[in-house]
C-alpha positions in Angstrom: 109.9 115.7 111.0 106.6 115.9 112.8 103.6 115.6 110.5 101.4 118.7 110.3 98.2 116.8 111.1 99.8 115.7 114.4 100.6 119.3 115.3 97.0 120.2 114.5 95.8 117.4 116.8 98.0 118.7 119.6 96.7 122.2 119.2 93.1 120.9 119.2 93.7 119.4 122.6 94.5 122.8 124.1 91.3 124.4 122.9 88.1 123.5 124.8 84.5 124.5 124.2 82.1 124.1 127.1 78.3 124.7 127.0 77.0 126.7 130.0 73.6 126.5 131.6 72.2 129.4 129.6 73.2 127.8 126.3 76.3 129.9 125.7 79.6 128.3 124.8 82.8 129.1 126.6 85.9 128.7 124.4 89.4 128.6 125.7 91.9 129.8 123.2 95.6 129.7 122.4 96.0 133.4 123.4 97.6 134.1 126.7 97.3 137.0 129.2 100.5 138.6 130.7 100.0 136.2 133.7 100.2 133.3 131.2 96.5 132.5 131.9 94.5 131.4 128.9 92.1 133.9 127.3 88.6 132.4 127.4 85.7 133.9 125.5 82.0 133.3 125.4 79.9 132.8 122.3 76.2 133.6 122.7 73.3 133.8 120.2 70.5 132.1 118.4 70.1 130.3 115.1 71.5 133.0 112.8 73.1 135.8 114.8 75.9 135.5 117.4 78.1 137.6 119.6 81.5 136.8 121.1 82.8 138.6 124.3 85.5 138.3 127.0 83.2 138.4 130.1 85.4 141.3 131.5 88.4 139.0 131.7 90.8 141.8 130.6 89.7 144.0 133.4 90.0 141.1 135.9 93.6 140.6 134.6 94.4 144.2 135.3 92.9 144.1 138.8 94.8 140.9 139.6 98.0 142.6 138.6 97.3 145.5 141.0 95.7 148.3 138.8 94.5 151.2 140.9 91.0 152.4 141.0 88.0 151.9 138.6 88.7 151.2 134.9 86.4 153.2 132.7 84.9 151.8 129.5 86.3 154.8 127.6 89.8 153.7 128.3 89.1 150.2 127.0 87.1 151.5 124.0 90.0 153.6 122.8 92.1 150.5 122.6 89.7 148.3 120.6 87.4 150.5 118.6 89.8 150.4 115.6 89.2 146.6 115.5 85.4 147.1 115.2 84.8 145.9 118.8 82.6 147.4 121.5 82.9 147.8 125.3 80.2 147.8 127.9 80.7 147.6 131.6 84.2 146.4 131.2 83.3 143.7 128.7 84.9 143.6 125.3 82.6 142.2 122.6 82.1 142.0 118.9 79.0 143.2 117.0 76.5 140.6 116.0 77.9 138.2 113.4 76.6 135.2 111.4 77.6 131.7 112.4 80.4 131.5 109.8 82.1 134.6 111.5 82.4 132.9 114.9 86.0 131.5 114.5 87.4 134.9 113.4 85.5 136.7 116.1 86.8 134.4 118.8 90.4 135.2 117.7 89.6 138.9 117.4 88.1 139.3 120.8 90.7 137.1 122.5 93.6 139.0 121.0 92.0 142.4 121.9 91.4 141.3 125.5 95.0 140.2 125.8 96.4 143.3 124.1 94.3 145.6 126.3 95.6 143.9 129.5 99.2 144.1 128.3 98.8 147.8 127.4 97.3 148.6 130.8 99.9 146.6 132.8 102.8 148.4 130.9 101.4 151.9 131.0 99.0 152.5 133.9 99.9 153.0 137.7 99.7 149.9 139.9 99.6 149.6 143.6 102.2 147.7 145.5 100.5 144.6 146.9 101.9 143.8 150.3 100.9 142.4 153.7 101.4 145.6 155.7 101.4 144.0 159.2 103.7 141.1 158.2 106.1 143.5 156.6 106.2 145.7 159.7 106.8 142.7 161.9 109.8 141.8 159.7 111.2 145.3 159.9 110.9 145.5 163.6 112.5 142.1 164.2 115.4 143.2 162.0 116.3 146.0 164.4 115.0 145.1 167.8 115.5 141.3 167.8 115.0 139.8 171.3 114.0 143.1 172.8 110.7 143.0 170.8 107.6 141.6 172.4 104.0 141.4 171.0 100.6 142.3 172.4 102.0 143.7 175.6 99.6 145.7 178.0 100.9 149.0 179.3 99.1 151.2 181.9 98.2 154.7 180.9 97.2 157.9 182.9 93.8 156.4 183.6 95.4 153.4 185.2 93.7 151.3 182.5 96.0 148.8 180.7 96.2 149.1 176.9 97.5 146.3 174.7 99.9 147.3 171.9 101.0 145.2 168.9 104.8 145.7 169.4 106.7 146.9 172.4 110.5 146.9 172.6 112.2 147.0 176.0 115.5 148.8 175.5 118.6 149.4 177.7 118.2 152.3 180.2 114.6 151.3 180.9 113.5 152.7 177.6 110.2 151.4 176.2 109.3 151.8 172.6 105.8 151.3 171.4 105.2 150.6 167.7 101.6 150.2 166.7 100.2 149.4 163.2 96.8 151.0 162.5 94.3 150.0 159.8 92.3 152.4 157.6 89.1 151.5 159.5 87.1 153.7 162.0 87.3 151.0 164.8 91.1 150.6 164.4 91.7 154.4 164.2 89.5 155.2 167.3 90.9 152.4 169.5 94.5 153.3 168.7 94.0 157.0 169.3 92.4 156.4 172.7 95.1 153.9 173.8 98.0 156.1 172.7 96.5 159.3 174.1 96.2 157.6 177.5 99.8 156.6 177.4 100.9 160.0 176.2 98.9 161.7 179.1 101.0 159.6 181.6 104.0 161.8 180.7 106.5 159.0 181.1 109.8 160.2 179.6 111.1 156.7 179.2 108.2 155.7 176.8 108.5 156.5 173.1 105.4 155.7 171.0 104.4 156.0 167.4 101.8 154.7 165.0 102.5 153.2 161.6 100.0 153.3 158.8 99.9 151.6 155.4 100.5 154.4 152.8 99.9 152.0 149.9 96.2 152.6 150.5 94.4 155.9 150.4 93.8 157.7 153.7 91.7 160.8 154.5 93.8 163.7 155.8 91.4 164.1 158.7 92.0 160.5 159.8 95.8 161.0 159.8 95.4 164.2 161.8 93.3 162.3 164.3 96.0 159.7 164.7 98.5 162.4 165.5 96.5 163.3 168.5 97.3 159.9 170.0 101.0 159.6 168.9 103.5 160.6 166.2 102.3 158.9 163.0 104.5 157.8 160.1 103.8 156.0 156.8 105.2 152.5 156.5 107.3 153.5 153.5 109.2 155.9 155.8 109.3 153.8 158.9 112.7 152.2 158.6 114.8 155.3 159.3 112.8 156.0 162.5 113.0 152.4 163.6 116.8 152.3 163.0 117.2 155.5 165.0 115.2 154.2 168.0 117.0 150.8 168.0 120.4 152.5 168.8 
């Protein structure tokens, strides 16, 4: 049977306290976030009065997990106020305490920070984190295989060549242009100009469409602008269209 003092010694090795440049002390705890990262809190104060806070680590945990949009203090405050804790600018903190209250406050703040992060990750909407362009490349390769080429220039009505991310040369002299577009003015404008020039050439053997990442927010006006250049579809609905064109 392992002695209790040996267990205490092992636990002590996992807790570290480091003094920062401003005189505060950063304390790693035994408490873990949903990501299994250690909850670390800061102790700051003078000779008699101290405060313990989580440095906004709960909010950072939520953002790393993919939480959408800003996280208001009100939402956090509702989860910790019953523990006597406060929230300001995303930071969970305890009221001012005497030195003898520091150990309990460290555990209280660490557990609250962990619990808030767990609650948010279980209950709140999260975005799907993905590499849009890489995922599109995988999708196109799945259906077009060797027919797919990258960054191919095609001449439009103005006799000016435009380069497109993906072009599939299909049987029957069909050409399929699949172009990803980013939610940025430069990308939107350049893709509209290029596709409009191809569309104005009125070549019936050319099929073109733009694909945008619908996991991020787009303005309706920008999507309408893209439609001027070519049919525009969200990535989440692109596979049926790609499958149809590949046959």
